C-alpha positions in Angstrom: 0.0 -0.3 0.1 3.0 2.2 0.6 5.5 3.2 -1.7 8.7 5.6 -0.6 10.9 6.4 -3.4 14.0 7.3 -1.1 17.1 8.5 -3.7 16.8 11.9 -4.0 19.6 13.7 -5.6 17.5 17.2 -4.2 19.9 16.6 -1.0 23.1 14.3 -0.1 21.4 11.9 0.8 24.5 10.7 3.5 23.8 13.5 5.2 19.8 13.9 6.4 18.1 16.5 5.3 17.6 19.9 7.1 14.6 20.7 5.7 12.0 18.7 3.9 8.9 20.7 2.0 5.3 18.1 2.0 3.0 18.4 -1.1 -0.1 16.6 -0.5 -1.7 15.7 -4.2 -5.2 13.8 -5.1 -6.0 14.1 -8.8 -3.5 17.0 -9.0 -1.6 15.7 -12.7 -2.7 19.0 -13.8 -0.6 21.1 -11.4 1.9 18.7 -10.0 4.5 19.6 -13.1 4.7 22.7 -12.7 5.3 22.9 -8.9 7.9 19.6 -8.4 9.5 21.4 -11.7 9.8 24.4 -9.4 10.7 22.7 -6.6 13.5 21.1 -8.4 14.8 24.5 -9.1 15.4 25.7 -5.3 18.2 27.6 -4.3 17.9 25.6 -0.8 18.9 21.8 -0.4 15.9 20.1 0.6 14.1 16.7 1.0 10.4 16.4 -1.0 7.8 14.1 0.2 4.6 13.6 -2.2 2.1 12.2 -0.5 -1.3 11.0 -2.7 -4.4 10.5 -1.9 -5.2 7.7 -3.9 -5.2 9.7 -7.5 -6.6 7.7 -10.6 -4.8 10.1 -12.6 -1.6 9.4 -12.9 0.3 11.5 -10.7 2.2 9.4 -9.1 3.2 8.0 -12.5 4.1 11.6 -13.4 6.3 11.8 -10.3 8.2 8.8 -10.9 8.8 8.8 -13.8 9.5 12.8 -14.8 11.4 12.8 -11.0 12.1 9.5 -9.7 14.7 11.9 -7.1 11.4 12.7 -5.3 10.2 10.8 -2.4 6.3 9.4 -2.7 4.5 8.3 -0.8 0.9 5.9 -1.5 -2.2 6.3 1.2 -3.8 4.3 -1.1 -7.7 6.3 -0.9 -8.2 9.9 -0.3 -7.9 10.8 4.2 -8.2 14.2 3.9 -5.5 16.8 3.6 -4.6 17.2 7.4 -4.1 13.6 7.6 -1.8 12.9 4.6 0.1 15.9 5.8 1.0 14.4 9.0 1.9 11.1 7.4 4.7 13.5 5.3 5.7 14.5 8.1 5.8 11.6 10.3 8.0 10.2 7.0 10.1 13.4 7.0 13.7 13.2 8.0 14.3 17.6 8.3 14.3 19.4 11.5 12.2 22.0 9.3 8.8 20.8 7.9 7.7 23.1 4.9 4.1 22.2 3.6 3.4 23.0 0.2 -0.1 23.2 -2.5 0.3 20.8 -5.4 -1.1 23.9 -7.4 1.3 26.1 -6.9 4.8 28.0 -8.0 6.8 28.7 -5.7 10.0 30.9 -6.1 13.7 29.7 -6.5 14.6 32.0 -3.6 11.3 30.5 -1.8 12.4 28.0 0.6 15.8 29.3 1.2 14.1 33.0 2.2 11.3 31.4 4.4 13.8 29.3 6.5 15.9 32.6 6.5 13.1 35.0 7.9 11.5 32.1 10.3 15.0 31.6 12.0 15.2 35.9 12.1 11.3 35.6 13.9 12.2 36.9 17.4 11.1 33.3 19.0 9.3 32.3 15.8 8.3 28.5 15.8 6.5 28.8 12.1 6.3 31.0 9.4 4.0 31.8 6.1 4.9 32.8 3.0 3.3 35.5 0.1 0.9 33.7 -1.5 -0.1 35.2 -4.5 -2.7 34.5 -7.5 -0.9 32.3 -10.4 -2.1 34.3 -13.4 -2.5 37.7 -11.4 0.8 37.8 -9.2 0.1 41.7 -8.4 -2.6 40.3 -6.1 -2.6 39.0 -2.9 -4.1 35.4 -2.0 -2.8 35.3 1.1 -0.4 36.9 3.8 -1.1 35.2 6.7 -4.0 33.8 8.6 -5.9 35.7 10.5 -8.7 35.1 13.8 -11.6 37.1 14.5 -12.4 37.4 18.1 -15.9 36.2 17.6 -14.4 32.9 15.7 -14.2 34.4 12.5 -11.1 32.6 10.0 -10.5 34.6 7.4 -6.7 35.4 4.7 -5.1 38.3 5.2 -4.5 40.4 2.5 -6.8 38.1 0.9 -8.5 39.5 -3.1 -5.9 42.7 -2.5 -2.5 44.8 -3.8 1.1 42.7 -3.6 2.4 46.5 -2.3 -0.2 46.5 0.6 1.3 44.1 2.2 5.3 44.0 1.7 7.0 44.1 5.5 7.4 41.2 7.3 5.7 40.8 10.7 4.2 39.0 12.9 0.8 37.6 12.1 -2.2 35.2 14.2 -1.2 31.8 11.6 0.2 30.4 8.5 -0.8 29.4 5.8 -1.2 25.6 4.7 -0.4 26.1 1.5 2.8 27.7 1.6 4.4 27.9 5.1 7.1 26.8 7.7 7.0 25.0 10.7 10.1 24.0 13.2 9.5 20.1 13.9 9.3 20.4 17.5 7.0 23.1 17.2 5.1 20.9 14.6 5.5 17.8 16.9 4.8 19.5 20.1 1.3 21.2 18.5 0.5 17.7 17.5 0.3 18.4 14.0 -2.7 19.2 12.1 -6.3 17.3 13.3 -7.4 14.9 11.4 -11.1 14.9 12.4 -10.8 18.2 10.2 -9.6 16.2 7.1 -9.7 19.9 5.0 -11.0 23.6 5.5 -9.5 25.6 8.3 -7.0 22.7 9.6 -4.3 25.0 8.8 -5.5 27.6 11.2 -6.7 25.2 13.5 -2.8 24.1 14.0 -1.9 28.1 14.2 -4.2 28.5 17.2 -3.1 25.7 19.3 0.9 26.8 18.7 -0.1 30.0 19.6 -1.7 28.5 22.6 1.7 27.1 23.2 3.1 30.4 23.4 5.1 30.0 19.5 4.8 32.7 17.0 4.3 33.2 13.8 6.6 35.9 11.4 4.5 36.8 7.8 7.6 36.3 5.6 6.9 38.3 2.1 9.9 38.1 0.4 9.3 34.0 0.4 7.1 34.5 -2.3 4.7 31.4 -4.1 2.3 31.5 -7.0 -1.5 29.6 -6.2 -3.7 28.6 -8.5 -6.0 28.7 -6.3 -8.2 25.8 -5.1 -7.7 23.3 -7.8 -8.3 20.5 -6.1 -11.6 21.5 -4.5 -13.1 24.7 -6.5 -13.1 27.9 -4.7 -16.3 27.6 -3.4 -19.1 25.1 -3.6 -20.7 22.4 -1.1 -17.7 20.6 0.1 -15.6 23.8 1.0 -19.0 25.4 2.5 -20.2 22.3 4.7 -15.9 21.4 5.6 -15.4 24.8 7.1 -18.6 25.7 8.8 -18.1 22.0 10.8 -14.4 22.6 10.9 -15.2 25.9 12.5 -16.8 25.7 15.2 -14.8 22.7 16.2 -12.2 25.5 15.7 -13.6 28.0 17.7 -14.6 25.0 20.7 -11.1 23.3 21.2 -8.7 26.8 21.4 -11.0 30.0 22.5 -10.2 30.1 26.3 -13.3 29.9 28.9 -13.4 33.6 29.3 -12.8 34.3 26.2 -15.6 31.7 25.1 -18.0 33.5 27.7 -17.3 36.9 26.4 -17.5 36.1 22.8 -20.0 33.2 22.3 -22.8 36.5 22.0 -21.0 38.2 19.4 -19.9 34.2 18.4 -23.9 33.7 17.5 -24.3 36.6 15.5 -21.6 36.1 13.1 -23.2 32.0 12.6 -26.3 34.0 11.4 -24.6 37.1 9.8 -22.4 33.7 8.0 -26.6 31.6 7.5 -27.7 35.3 5.1 -25.0 35.5 3.7 -24.5 31.5 2.5 -28.9 31.3 1.6 -28.5 34.3 -0.7 -25.9 32.7 -2.5 -27.9 29.3 -2.6 -25.3 27.5 -0.4 -27.1 27.6 3.2 -28.0 23.4 3.0 -24.5 22.6 3.0 -24.5 25.5 5.3 -26.7 23.8 7.6 -25.0 20.2 7.3 -21.8 21.9 8.6 -23.3 23.7 11.9 -24.8 20.3 12.6 -22.1 17.8 11.8 -20.0 19.9 14.4 -23.0 19.7 16.9 -22.5 15.7 16.6 -19.1 15.9 16.8 -19.3 18.2 20.0 -17.9 15.7 22.4 -14.9 15.4 20.7 -14.2 18.9 20.3 -14.7 18.9 23.9 -12.9 15.9 24.8 -10.2 18.2 22.7 -10.3 21.1 24.3 -10.0 19.8 28.0 -5.9 18.8 26.9 -5.9 21.6 24.8 -6.7 24.3 27.1 -4.2 21.7 30.2 -0.9 22.5 28.3 -2.5 26.7 27.8 1.3 28.0 27.9 -0.1 32.1 27.5 -2.9 33.7 29.5 -6.0 34.9 28.3 -5.4 38.5 27.8 -2.9 37.8 25.5 -4.7 35.6 23.5 -7.3 38.9 23.2 -4.5 40.4 21.8 -4.1 38.3 18.5 -7.7 38.5 17.7 -9.1 40.7 14.9 -11.8 42.6 16.6 -12.9 43.7 12.7 -14.5 40.6 11.2 -17.0 41.9 8.9 -15.5 44.1 6.7 -12.7 42.1 5.7 -15.5 38.7 5.4 -18.0 41.0 2.7 -14.3 41.7 0.8 -13.0 38.3 0.9 -16.1 36.6 0.2 -16.9 39.6 -2.4 -13.5 38.4 -4.0 -13.8 34.9 -3.9 -17.6 34.5 -5.8 -16.1 37.0 -7.8 -13.0 34.7 -8.9 -15.8 31.9 -9.2 -18.0 33.3 -11.3 -15.3 34.0 -13.5 -14.3 30.2 -14.1 
């Protein structure tokens, strides 16, 4: 069931790689060649691991034929983005773990610049990239993740000009499409929550890292072009279902008790606003299904919450400072931009 190609001229096989790059793939043959070709051109030595979620489009054949230096891990079925990344992390040998979407094209300097930015950040445990759109590279897809005080998550700078996010700075979280973790941080946090399957698994990982006192830095010179939700599509029933389910688990698991009490009324307002929006765009059914699934899985989320809050090293006040108070403007801009992209496809 599992097959690993261990020989890799990307690194010296006699020396353990310092950085491992993990690329999860599910029927991404159309994008994978561009991604791997860009990784071969990186100016920083690394190990490259492609984790395949049971693709049936010949993705693995492409990797093995054109990139024999790349390690492949075939899982045989679609276990989800979160579990596949965890499997890749377990197989990887590096002290640093980079996670990269298969529908991306990183700049040749991306990995080296991102690692330098992580090492330069005072107390940084993980770092995130400047992610731009493949077909509009002056437009930002993500400059890190933001979490609001009412429990909503969005991509910083999404849909805006690159010029607005050129300064390095500390941010709440790392976008899973192109980020870098110290291995000890990733393992201390416990990796991605595999129950999420996909959507917001990166925000959840970042939140748990922040609760343990690990800081995240945005490195604007680490540039990655992103096709943008090539596997899932931009706005569809699948993303709405998983997004709305996982958002509740994210909020319940990680929000410290005093903040949970203080923000619950606002969170409910946020849920009603989201329901109104999805009803208007014809996606109320997956929205309701997602919330119902979140409710049915609440017991598991509460069990995880006990462990997470018991291990928390930062105060509620510190967490409060990390959360953004402006949610309506950000979310409306993000949704308007995403709907425009969906209509243009």
